[in-house]
N, C-alpha and C positions, 0 to 999 in steps of 0.2 A: 482644254477642254475634257469634260465627263464622259468616258469611254460607256458608250451601253452596247447590251445584246441581248436576244431576245432567250428568254427562261431553256429555250433548246438549245440554244448557241452556246448558255453558259454550263449546262450538260456535257454536251460533246468538248466542249474545252477543259474540262474537269479530266473526263476518259482520256482524251490526248495529252495531256501533260503528266498524269499518271502515268498511262505504258510508255511515254518518251524517257522517264527517271526513273523507270521501274521495270528491266526484262522481264521482272517475274508477274507484269498485271497483263493476266489478257481476259478479252470479254466475248462471251458466248452468248447463245439466244436465236430464238426461232428470228428471220428478220433480219436479225442483225446487219448481215453485208448488205441486204435489200439497197439500189439507189435512194430508195424515199430514206430511207437510214431510221427508221419508226421515230419521226414527227422529227426529221431531222437530227437527233441525239447521236446520232453513231456514222453522219454523212460522212465520208472522207478517210476511215479508219482503215479501210480494207485495205485501198491504195498504199496507205501508207506504211503499214503494219504487216500487209500481208494476211493468207488465211491459216497460218498458223497460231497467230495471234487476234484474229477476228473471225469467230467461228459461225456457223450457220448451225441449227441445232434439229433433230429429227424431233415428232411429236412421242416424245420419251421423257417428260418430266421429270418423273421418281428416280430412272436411271443418270439423266444427265446430271441431276444434282449431286447425286450419288458420285460420277464422274469429278464434279467441280469439288466436292468436301474433300476427296483424294487428293486432288492435284493441291491444296489448301496444305495438306497435312505433311504434304513432301515438300513445301518452299511455295508453290505460285498462291497470286493471290488476282483468284478468277473474278469478273463483274457477270452476273448474271442475268440477262434481261427479258422480262417477259410483257407483250405489248399489253396484255391486260393480267390484273390481278389475281381475275379467278383461276387462270391457266395453275397458278400456283397450288392450288386445293392439290393438284395430282402429286407436289413432291411434299406436302406435309410431314410424310411419313420421315421422310430425310431431313427436313430442316427441324423440326422437332425434337425427335429420336436422338440423331446425330450430331447435326451440325450444332446446336446449342447445350448441348448437353457433353460434349468431346473435353473443352478445356477445363470444367470442373470434376469430370469421372476420373482421369488422368492428373489431379492435384495440382494442377495448373501448368504441365508439363508439355500441352500438347495444345496446338492452339488452330483455328477454322479462321482465317482472314477471308472470307467471302463477304461478298454483296451482292446483294438480289435486288437488281430493280425490277418495281413493278408499277403497271401504269393502274391508276383508278380513275374514275369521274365516269359522268355520262356522255349519251350524245347518239343521236340517229334512231333511238326510239329500239336503244340494244337491249333492252328489257333485262330478265333477271339474272342471265348467264354473263352477263359480260360487263356488268354496272356495278359492280360491288365495290365497297371500302373496308377492305377486312385487318385496319388499324389493330383492332381492339382486340382481333383473335392471337396477333402478332405479339401484340404489349403484355399481353397474357404470361405468354413463355418465359420461363428464367433464362440468362444467356444467351438473350435478342436484342440489340438493340434495334428500334423503330424511328427512322425519319423523315418529317414529313416537311419538307420548302417548299415555301412560298414566294419567295421574289428569287431573281436573276444571282444576286449578288450568294445569299443562300443556298442555293443549287447548288453551286461551285464551289463555295466553300463548305459545304456538308459532306458532298460527294468525296473531294478529295480524304477528307479525313475519316469516311468511311472506308475508302479505298484502303488506307493507311492504317486502319481497326486492325489490332489480331484476332477479333472476334466476328461472330455475326452479325452483319446489319441489314436490316431490312429499311427499302430505300425505296418510299411511295414518292410518285409523281403525278399529282391532276392533270389530264390532257388539256384542261382549261388553262393552264397557266402555261404552253408551252410558248405560245406565243406572246404571252406578255414581255415587255421590255425594262430592262433597269439597267442601274450604273455595275457593271464588273470590271473590277481593276486585272491589268494585264498580268501573267504569271500564277506560281505559289503562293495560293494562300487558304488557309484553315478557318474555319467557322466551328470553333467545340462544340462535341454530342452534347447532350443534357442543358443546354443552355438555352432559355427563352429570351426571348428580345420583346420592349417595348416599342410597339409601332406608333403608337398617339400616346400622350399624356393627357390624365384628367384626374378631377376628384371627385365626380359624381358617381360613378359607376366602373365596372371592370367588367372586360369582356376579355376571354381567352379564347382562342379559336386555332383552329390546325386549316393550313394549306390551302384551297379556296376558298374556305369561309373566312380566313381573313381579310380576300378583297371584298368579300362583301359584308364583313363589321365596319373595316373602314370607312364605305358609301355609307352603312347606319351610322356612325359617330361625325360624319361631316354634315350630314343630313339635322340631326340631332344639335348640333353646335350651332346651326342659326337660331334654334330658340333658346340659346343657351344653357346646354347641358353637356359638362364634360365627361365624355368617355376616353376611359384609360382602355387602348386596344393591345393585346400581348400575343404575339406572334410565338405560338407552344414550341414550334419547331423539331424540336424530340421529344416524341409521346412515351420512350420509354429509352434512357432513365428521362422522368421527368423533372423540369422546376420547377419542384415545388417551393422552393423559399421565395421566389419573384413574383409567385401567384399568390403564396401570404401577404406578401408586404402588399402588392397593390390591395388586395382586399381588405386588408384592416386600414388601408388608407382611405378608401372608397365607401366601404361599410355596404355595397352591393355586387353581386355578382353572375355573370352567366358566362354559360360555357357553348361552343358553339363549334360543330363537327358534324361532318356528312357521314358518320356510322351510324347503325340500328340505336334504338335508345336505351334498349336493354342491353345492360351489361357493357354498354359503348365506351369510349372512351369521357366522353361527359358523366357519366355516371361514377367513374372512377376518380374521375377531379373534381365531382361535388362531394364526394366521401369521404375526402384530406381535405377539404376546405371547413366539411360541418366539423370532421376531427379537430383541426387544429385551430379553426377562428373564428368557431359557432358566435363567441360573445362577441365577436365582432360587426356580428351581420346587422343591419338594419332590417331587413324584411326576409322573405323567404328567396333562396337562390332559381335560375332557370336553367332549362339547358334547349338549343338548339339543334337537333337531330333529325334523322331520319324517323316516318316511321316504322312501327314493328313490323313491314309486310315486304314482300319480295319487291323488286324494283318492276313498277309497270312500263310496258311499251306502247300504249295507246300516248298520244302527244296529251289529249286534256287531260290523262290519269297524271304524267309528268310533272305538269304546271303546278298541283297542287301535293305532290310528292315531297319534290327538292326544297326548301326552303332559300329565301332570298335574302337582301336586307331590309325588306319591308317586316318579314319576321321579327327579325331582331330589333328593330324600330318601333313595334306595338309593345315586344316584351318590356324594353325600356319603359316606354311610356306608362306599361302596366305597374310597373314597381316604384318609378317615381309619380304616378297617380295625376298624369298628363293626359287631358282631354285630346283626342284624336281632332285634326284639324282639315281643310281643307284641302291646305299644303301637303300632309300624308296622303289623300287620293291623289294626287299630283302626282308624288313620289311615285307611288303605288303603279300608275297608269304608265309613267314611265321606264319604271323597269321590266314592266308586261310587255312593253313594246320591244322589247330585246329578245331576241329568238333564244327562246329556253333552253331549247335539244341543243343548240352550238354555242361557241362565246363569240364565235363572229361569220361571216362571210366563207373567209378563206377556208375553213374551216371541213375538210373530205374527210372521208371515211374509208374502209370500212373498220379501220382501229383507231 
């Protein structure tokens, strides 16, 4: 029988197993010991490991990140958890100027095995200060790895690999994924950092996507398959280091390429990936590439504005049709209406706030 867990349970299990096998691992963050356990990802850890290894954190992100870095330098493996990626901006000095550079500055003689978990995504009209996806910011920094799992299987395997990595890893969880369910084996296993995964094979067009947008890409590919379009969906999984080789292999096979990411358009993950494809596979392209992203504007709070701010599967379908010269049909309208009937600000009715 296939063992299935929620994404949040897979995260919890990865932390539990890592703490169980290595006493140097501890977790710290605002609300980590809370009974709700940050979407259930830290539930039960306090009672099992005690307050010396499961620590709440004051509203002092920069100072506490410095403390975590210091503990990493003397042999600990901290997991720092932020309920929103936005809060991490208060600790950018420590992450960018200390954690990311230490191994390089000391000629490889020192390491900072720090994992920083941060939640991204939208919900409840939280607007510009609590809905940012900042993966491209951290992708830009040498010395940082940036991980964005989509499936529960990858969430567990990638988090274990991140915790065991000897240098800092930014681990980004889209909160619309926490209630998704998938196959998760028991025990310790690892998914290697820097390796993408082909979720669905196809011959006509390649879509490379990150995190929650991979689910939207799968929806789009399933709809397009009904009209005979073969879409290859690549789950990027790690945006830094990027699995450039797998993406290029797919593009050379299909000749058409879309990248889908929920960061801003300018200077985003999509821009970087398109640039690499243009540099290395331009002559294999049959038409101009496209990127699906957020517009260059702060996140709106209004429900009516967020409906058009966030891309969904229908935007991917329309991009593919445009590239292949396919006319829109009544089925497209029905597909769009079906997507609009789903609450756009929460993934399901069980999703409650504030974070």
